[in-house]
Legacy VTK file of the C-alpha trace (Angstrom):
# vtk DataFile Version 3.0
C-alpha trace
ASCII
DATASET POLYDATA
POINTS 143 float
0.074 -0.047 0.039
1.178 3.573 -0.871
-0.892 6.168 0.732
-3.609 5.364 3.012
-7.002 3.881 2.055
-9.888 5.902 3.559
-13.310 4.467 4.182
-16.123 6.694 5.437
-19.455 5.587 6.842
-22.637 7.204 8.150
-23.793 5.457 11.316
-27.632 5.362 11.325
-28.934 6.333 14.764
-31.580 4.314 16.613
-31.337 1.656 13.859
-30.163 -1.543 15.527
-30.585 -3.402 12.438
-27.860 -1.618 10.423
-25.666 -1.225 13.444
-22.397 -3.133 12.556
-22.611 -2.552 8.881
-19.551 -0.420 8.895
-17.418 -2.737 10.900
-18.526 -5.556 8.542
-17.497 -3.472 5.346
-14.107 -2.670 6.914
-13.554 -6.336 7.869
-14.328 -7.230 4.197
-11.849 -4.501 3.040
-9.117 -5.618 5.464
-9.388 -9.282 4.348
-9.076 -8.170 0.510
-5.855 -6.400 1.463
-4.410 -9.344 3.165
-4.403 -8.102 6.643
-4.025 -10.896 9.064
-7.081 -12.214 10.971
-5.902 -11.193 14.650
-5.696 -7.642 13.356
-9.023 -7.714 11.538
-10.672 -9.129 14.494
-9.384 -6.343 16.708
-10.571 -3.696 14.201
-13.982 -5.398 13.901
-14.688 -5.565 17.629
-13.401 -2.006 18.374
-15.456 -0.476 15.422
-18.615 -2.482 16.212
-18.525 -1.314 19.931
-18.237 2.375 18.659
-21.171 1.844 16.212
-23.420 0.445 18.898
-22.399 3.383 21.189
-23.262 5.941 18.494
-26.802 4.181 17.954
-27.500 3.680 21.585
-26.350 7.129 23.099
-25.993 9.432 20.169
-28.598 8.788 17.514
-25.801 8.164 15.032
-22.721 9.545 13.692
-19.776 9.083 11.405
-16.915 6.507 11.327
-13.711 7.117 9.319
-11.019 4.449 8.814
-7.535 5.121 7.547
-5.767 2.122 6.434
-1.755 2.609 6.328
0.972 0.095 5.751
1.488 -0.715 9.445
-1.416 0.668 11.328
-5.163 1.653 11.219
-6.610 4.821 12.432
-10.279 4.901 13.279
-12.364 8.148 14.084
-15.763 7.800 15.411
-17.696 11.031 15.835
-21.145 11.806 17.017
-23.066 14.853 18.038
-24.938 13.160 20.946
-24.992 14.252 24.450
-21.366 13.714 25.219
-19.906 11.712 28.167
-20.435 13.229 31.382
-17.736 11.249 33.339
-15.104 9.467 31.084
-13.443 7.698 34.029
-16.878 6.087 35.163
-17.760 5.461 31.434
-14.376 3.435 31.118
-15.364 1.131 33.939
-16.444 -2.352 32.745
-20.212 -2.659 33.461
-21.051 1.027 33.804
-23.821 1.910 31.361
-26.232 4.800 30.851
-28.389 2.825 28.546
-32.047 2.585 29.251
-33.762 -0.449 30.417
-35.554 -0.817 26.976
-31.926 -0.900 25.413
-30.759 -3.386 27.926
-33.713 -5.579 27.262
-32.706 -5.581 23.615
-29.372 -7.098 24.661
-27.235 -4.008 24.369
-25.801 -1.558 26.976
-23.880 -3.838 29.274
-21.133 -1.196 29.802
-18.371 -2.789 27.810
-18.149 -0.640 24.702
-15.536 1.730 25.731
-13.552 -0.814 27.651
-13.487 -3.106 24.717
-12.587 -0.524 22.400
-9.495 0.346 24.555
-8.689 -3.392 25.042
-8.683 -4.127 21.263
-6.736 -0.958 20.204
-3.047 0.040 20.820
-4.215 3.555 21.582
-7.386 5.353 22.385
-8.264 8.967 22.758
-11.565 10.298 23.735
-12.537 13.982 23.183
-16.110 14.761 24.558
-18.019 17.726 25.476
-21.455 17.431 27.313
-24.158 18.629 24.993
-21.931 18.630 21.917
-20.785 15.081 21.157
-18.001 12.757 21.356
-15.087 11.646 19.097
-13.050 8.634 19.779
-9.769 8.040 18.090
-8.513 4.512 17.893
-5.126 3.241 16.556
-4.416 -0.420 15.608
-0.884 -1.428 14.670
-0.079 -4.388 12.707
2.659 -5.891 10.435
2.236 -6.965 6.834
3.184 -10.449 6.045
LINES 1 144
143 0 1 2 3 4 5 6 7 8 9 10 11 12 13 14 15 16 17 18 19 20 21 22 23 24 25 26 27 28 29 30 31 32 33 34 35 36 37 38 39 40 41 42 43 44 45 46 47 48 49 50 51 52 53 54 55 56 57 58 59 60 61 62 63 64 65 66 67 68 69 70 71 72 73 74 75 76 77 78 79 80 81 82 83 84 85 86 87 88 89 90 91 92 93 94 95 96 97 98 99 100 101 102 103 104 105 106 107 108 109 110 111 112 113 114 115 116 117 118 119 120 121 122 123 124 125 126 127 128 129 130 131 132 133 134 135 136 137 138 139 140 141 142
């Protein structure tokens, strides 16, 4: 690969049926590029968690994925309510999801912790009432 390959997706808010479509598309693209399965899995999990968070909490957003020779940068941006307490939100099991969302099987409080777990670097920019942007970096080696 020379320059980066950029993939952009709109995440449809409040639509659980289409949640995960962006991560599936990225997964397909990474397979076509010959990226090893372990890296693809990490990217897919981190992206899916971000997509679900945008659907549950922010009524949608945008995902931008830049694929380079040795790393992948993911930017997940929404204009939802923002995160009031990032430290609390990073705790496994902490969730602000409604009971309705939890009854659907979502909102277990693992989104941000899993995004951190499956990336090499994670940065959160958030402002209450304005939205959240999560930057993820996933390193890999080409075979």
